[in-house]
C-alpha positions in Angstrom: -13.2 312.2 -142.6 -9.7 313.5 -142.1 -11.1 317.1 -142.2 -13.6 316.5 -139.4 -10.8 315.3 -137.2 -8.6 318.3 -137.8 -11.5 320.6 -137.2 -12.2 319.1 -133.7 -8.4 319.3 -132.8 -8.2 323.1 -133.7 -11.5 323.6 -131.8 -10.0 322.1 -128.8 -6.7 323.7 -128.9 -8.2 327.1 -129.1 -10.2 326.9 -126.0 -9.2 329.9 -123.7 -9.7 329.9 -119.9 -12.1 332.6 -118.9 -10.5 335.6 -116.8 -12.0 336.4 -113.6 -14.2 339.6 -113.4 -11.7 341.3 -110.8 -7.9 341.1 -111.1 -7.0 341.1 -107.4 -9.2 338.1 -106.9 -7.1 335.8 -108.9 -4.5 333.4 -107.8 -1.2 334.8 -106.3 2.1 334.1 -107.9 4.6 331.7 -106.6 7.3 334.4 -105.8 4.9 336.0 -103.3 5.5 333.3 -100.6 9.1 333.0 -98.8 11.1 330.0 -99.1 11.7 327.4 -96.2 15.3 328.7 -95.7 14.1 332.3 -95.3 11.5 331.2 -92.9 14.2 329.5 -90.6 16.5 332.5 -90.6 13.7 334.8 -89.7 12.7 332.6 -86.7 16.5 332.6 -85.6 16.6 336.3 -85.7 13.5 336.7 -83.7 14.7 334.2 -81.0 17.9 336.2 -80.6 16.3 339.4 -80.3 13.9 338.1 -77.8 16.8 336.7 -75.7 18.7 340.0 -75.9 15.6 341.8 -74.6 15.0 339.3 -71.8 18.7 339.5 -70.7 18.8 343.3 -70.8 15.8 343.6 -68.7 17.1 341.1 -66.1 20.4 343.1 -65.8 18.6 346.4 -65.5 16.3 344.9 -62.8 19.3 343.6 -60.9 21.1 346.8 -61.0 18.1 348.8 -60.1 17.1 346.4 -57.3 18.0 347.7 -53.8 19.2 345.0 -51.3 16.8 344.1 -48.5 17.1 346.2 -45.3 18.3 344.3 -42.1 15.9 343.2 -39.6 16.1 344.9 -36.3 18.2 342.9 -33.7 15.4 343.5 -31.0 12.9 340.8 -31.3 14.5 339.2 -34.2 14.3 335.6 -33.1 10.6 335.8 -32.7 9.7 337.6 -35.8 12.4 336.3 -38.2 10.1 334.0 -40.1 7.4 336.5 -40.6 9.8 339.4 -41.7 12.2 337.2 -43.9 10.3 338.3 -47.0 10.6 342.0 -46.2 14.0 342.3 -44.5 17.3 340.4 -44.3 18.3 338.6 -40.9 21.0 340.6 -38.9 24.4 338.6 -39.3 26.2 337.2 -36.4 28.3 339.5 -34.3 26.3 342.4 -35.7 23.7 344.9 -34.4 21.0 346.0 -36.7 18.7 349.0 -36.3 16.5 350.8 -38.9 17.8 348.4 -41.6 21.4 349.4 -41.0 24.2 346.9 -39.9 26.8 347.9 -37.2 29.3 345.2 -36.0 30.1 344.7 -32.3 33.6 345.6 -30.9 36.3 343.3 -32.1 34.6 342.8 -35.5 34.6 345.0 -38.6 32.1 345.2 -41.5 32.9 343.4 -44.7 30.2 343.6 -47.2 27.0 342.4 -45.5 28.7 340.4 -42.7 30.9 341.0 -39.7 34.4 339.5 -39.6 36.8 339.4 -36.6 39.3 342.3 -36.4 42.8 340.8 -36.6 44.6 343.9 -35.2 42.5 343.8 -31.9 43.0 340.1 -31.5 46.8 340.5 -32.0 46.9 343.2 -29.4 44.9 341.2 -26.9 47.1 338.2 -27.4 50.2 340.3 -26.8 48.9 341.8 -23.7 47.9 338.3 -22.3 51.3 337.0 -23.0 52.9 339.7 -21.2 50.7 339.2 -18.1 51.2 335.6 -18.2 54.9 335.9 -18.3 54.9 338.3 -15.3 52.7 335.9 -13.1 54.6 332.9 -14.1 57.9 334.3 -13.4 56.7 335.6 -10.0 55.5 332.1 -9.1 58.8 330.5 -10.5 60.8 332.9 -8.1 58.6 331.7 -5.2 59.3 328.0 -6.1 63.1 328.7 -6.3 63.6 331.2 -3.5 60.5 331.2 -1.4 60.0 334.9 -2.3 57.5 336.5 -4.7 53.8 336.6 -4.9 51.6 333.6 -6.2 48.1 335.0 -6.2 47.2 338.3 -8.0 44.0 340.3 -7.8 42.0 341.0 -11.0 42.1 344.7 -10.3 45.9 344.7 -10.2 46.0 342.9 -13.6 43.4 345.3 -15.1 45.7 348.2 -14.0 48.7 346.5 -15.5 46.8 346.0 -18.8 46.0 349.7 -18.8 49.7 350.5 -18.3 50.7 348.1 -21.0 48.2 349.5 -23.4 49.5 353.1 -22.8 53.1 352.0 -23.1 52.3 350.2 -26.3 50.7 353.4 -27.8 48.5 351.3 -30.0 46.4 354.2 -31.4 43.1 352.4 -30.7 40.0 354.2 -29.9 38.6 354.1 -26.4 35.8 351.6 -27.2 38.2 349.3 -29.1 40.7 349.8 -26.3 38.2 348.6 -23.6 37.2 345.6 -25.8 40.9 344.6 -26.3 41.4 344.6 -22.5 38.3 342.6 -22.0 39.4 340.1 -24.7 43.0 339.9 -23.1 41.4 339.4 -19.7 39.4 336.4 -21.2 42.5 334.8 -22.5 44.4 335.2 -19.3 41.5 333.6 -17.3 41.4 330.7 -19.6 45.1 329.9 -19.3 45.6 330.6 -15.5 44.0 329.4 -12.4 41.1 331.5 -11.0 39.9 331.7 -7.4 37.3 333.9 -5.7 38.1 334.9 -2.0 35.8 337.2 -0.2 34.2 338.4 -3.4 37.6 339.2 -4.9 38.7 337.3 -8.0 42.4 336.1 -7.7 44.5 334.6 -10.5 47.8 332.6 -10.4 50.0 330.8 -12.8 49.6 327.1 -12.6 52.6 325.3 -10.9 53.0 323.0 -14.0 53.5 326.1 -16.2 55.6 328.1 -13.5 58.2 325.4 -13.5 59.1 326.1 -17.0 59.9 329.6 -16.1 62.5 328.8 -13.5 66.1 330.1 -14.1 68.6 327.4 -15.2 70.7 327.9 -12.1 67.6 327.3 -9.9 66.9 324.1 -11.9 70.4 322.9 -11.3 70.2 323.7 -7.5 66.8 322.0 -7.1 68.1 319.0 -9.0 71.2 318.6 -6.8 68.9 319.0 -3.7 66.6 316.2 -4.8 69.6 313.9 -5.6 71.7 314.8 -2.6 71.8 311.3 -1.3 73.3 310.1 -4.7 75.6 313.1 -5.4 77.3 313.3 -1.9 79.0 309.9 -2.0 80.2 310.6 -5.6 83.3 312.7 -4.7 84.5 310.2 -2.1 83.9 307.3 -4.6 85.8 309.3 -7.3 88.7 309.9 -4.9 88.9 306.2 -3.8 88.8 305.2 -7.7 91.5 307.6 -8.5 93.7 306.4 -5.6 93.1 302.8 -6.7 94.0 303.5 -10.3 97.1 305.4 -9.3 98.1 302.4 -7.0 97.6 299.9 -9.8 99.5 302.2 -12.2 102.4 302.5 -9.7 102.5 298.7 -9.0 102.7 298.1 -12.9 105.5 300.7 -13.1 107.5 299.3 -10.2 107.3 295.7 -11.5 108.4 296.7 -14.9 111.0 299.0 -13.8 112.3 296.7 -11.2 112.8 293.8 -13.8 114.7 296.1 -16.1 117.0 297.1 -13.2 117.4 293.4 -12.4 118.4 292.6 -15.9 121.0 295.5 -15.7 122.3 294.1 -12.4 122.9 290.7 -13.8 124.7 292.1 -17.0 126.9 294.3 -14.7 127.7 291.4 -12.3 128.4 289.0 -15.2 130.7 291.5 -17.0 132.4 292.2 -13.7 133.1 288.6 -13.2 134.4 288.0 -16.7 136.7 291.0 -16.5 138.0 290.0 -13.0 138.9 286.5 -14.6 140.7 287.9 -17.7 142.9 290.3 -15.5 144.0 287.3 -13.4 142.5 288.5 -10.2 143.6 292.0 -10.3 140.0 293.1 -10.3 137.4 292.3 -7.7 134.8 289.8 -8.7 132.2 291.4 -6.5 130.4 294.8 -6.7 129.2 297.0 -3.8 125.4 296.9 -3.7 125.0 300.7 -2.8 127.4 301.7 -5.6 125.7 299.6 -8.1 122.3 301.0 -7.0 123.5 304.5 -7.4 124.9 303.8 -10.8 121.8 302.2 -12.2 119.0 304.3 -10.7 118.1 307.7 -12.2 118.3 310.7 -9.8 114.6 311.0 -9.2 114.4 307.1 -8.7 117.1 307.1 -5.9 114.4 308.7 -3.6 112.1 305.9 -4.2 113.1 303.1 -1.6 110.4 300.8 -2.8 111.8 300.4 -6.2 115.3 299.3 -5.1 113.7 297.0 -2.6 111.9 295.1 -5.3 115.1 294.8 -7.2 116.8 293.3 -4.1 113.8 290.7 -3.8 114.4 289.6 -7.4 118.2 289.4 -6.6 117.5 287.3 -3.5 115.4 284.8 -5.6 118.2 284.4 -8.1 120.6 281.7 -7.1 123.2 282.9 -9.6 123.8 285.9 -7.5 125.5 285.8 -4.1 124.8 288.5 -1.6 126.9 288.9 1.5 128.4 291.5 3.9 131.9 292.6 3.3 134.4 294.9 5.3 135.5 297.6 2.9 137.8 300.3 4.3 136.7 299.6 7.8 132.9 299.7 6.9 130.6 296.8 6.5 128.9 296.8 3.1 126.7 294.5 1.3 128.1 293.3 -2.0 126.9 291.2 -5.0 128.9 288.5 -6.6 128.1 286.5 -9.8 128.4 282.7 -9.1 127.0 281.2 -12.2 128.9 279.8 -15.1 129.8 282.4 -17.6 129.5 280.3 -20.7 125.7 279.9 -20.9 124.9 283.4 -20.4 127.7 284.6 -22.6 126.5 282.5 -25.4 123.0 283.7 -24.9 124.0 287.3 -25.1 126.2 286.8 -28.2 123.3 284.9 -29.9 121.0 287.7 -29.0 123.4 290.3 -30.3 124.0 288.2 -33.5 120.3 288.0 -34.1 119.9 291.8 -33.5 122.7 292.3 -36.1 121.2 290.1 -38.6 117.9 291.8 -38.3 119.3 295.2 -38.7 121.2 294.1 -41.8 118.1 292.6 -43.3 116.0 295.6 -42.4 118.6 297.9 -44.1 118.7 295.7 -47.3 114.9 295.8 -47.5 114.9 299.6 -47.1 117.6 299.9 -49.8 115.7 297.7 -52.1 112.4 299.6 -51.7 114.4 302.9 -52.3 115.8 301.5 -55.6 112.4 300.4 -56.8 110.9 303.9 -55.9 113.7 305.6 -57.8 113.0 303.3 -60.8 109.2 304.1 -60.7 109.7 307.8 -60.5 112.4 307.7 -63.3 109.7 305.7 -65.4 107.2 308.3 -64.8 109.4 311.2 -65.6 110.4 309.6 -68.9 
């Protein structure tokens, strides 16, 4: 029983798969097919190569492509839509013919466009400024002095532009020279007034602009002329004001000086009265008015009769002074005599002198004290 089982197992294990009749018709090996990673790398390389080929073809096409020719300027507006696929519209400020671009005067070619020529514009602007200056100065001279032209013919201005261009020696070609002159004339006409009379174009500087070109002396003269009614009375008012101020100043001076002289007269008369009493009548108690006047007044004040007259008015109002005529050496003269008591004024004068003395002593003491303090401070700093 066991032998039969073993025989069956051996028979089963020894079964061999039959080989195909042709070897290449058999199943391929697993190493023949690429892996998934190799497949993705291959696809990436193919994509990069395709991109490089496409880019190179595009660059070569752009480099080899010629720009479209320009459409002719004649009839461009009517055929622009139909020719846009075959030619490029002519740019502004340009003239196109046979596919080529040429810029008009005053513009220069920059790539496939026309840009404004700055040198020509600068020349035209400079010329227009010179003409404007000449016309406005002439009009300003007419406003100031009544001489000088106001209106100028266009022909004369063009001639002057030619002269300015030749003097400037700009080195421009004839065509550009003509265009610059036309451009300058256009600027001039836009800033000045234009008038046509009998078929002739006339230009002038506006009065509002010509006023700015007047000389300074002319402006002052015209201002004085406009304000003559206000300016003419000013010198007279100034003279009157100066006289009034001088009169007020003199009045104040006379009042102050007269009071000073009056005080001196009182002191002199009082001292004379005191000395006459102490000498027991050997000295006169009166003083001649003219001698006292010459003694107190300065040499330049003696010529001023008003000053001493004011002093006499103050003396007449003072009841302490007696004024009367007296015959002296055969001549009648006015004399002053002190009639008041001497005690009160003497005490007042002594008190005043004592007060001044005390003030002087006090001031000197304060100065000396400050000096000592300054010396102590400087000694402390030095140490």
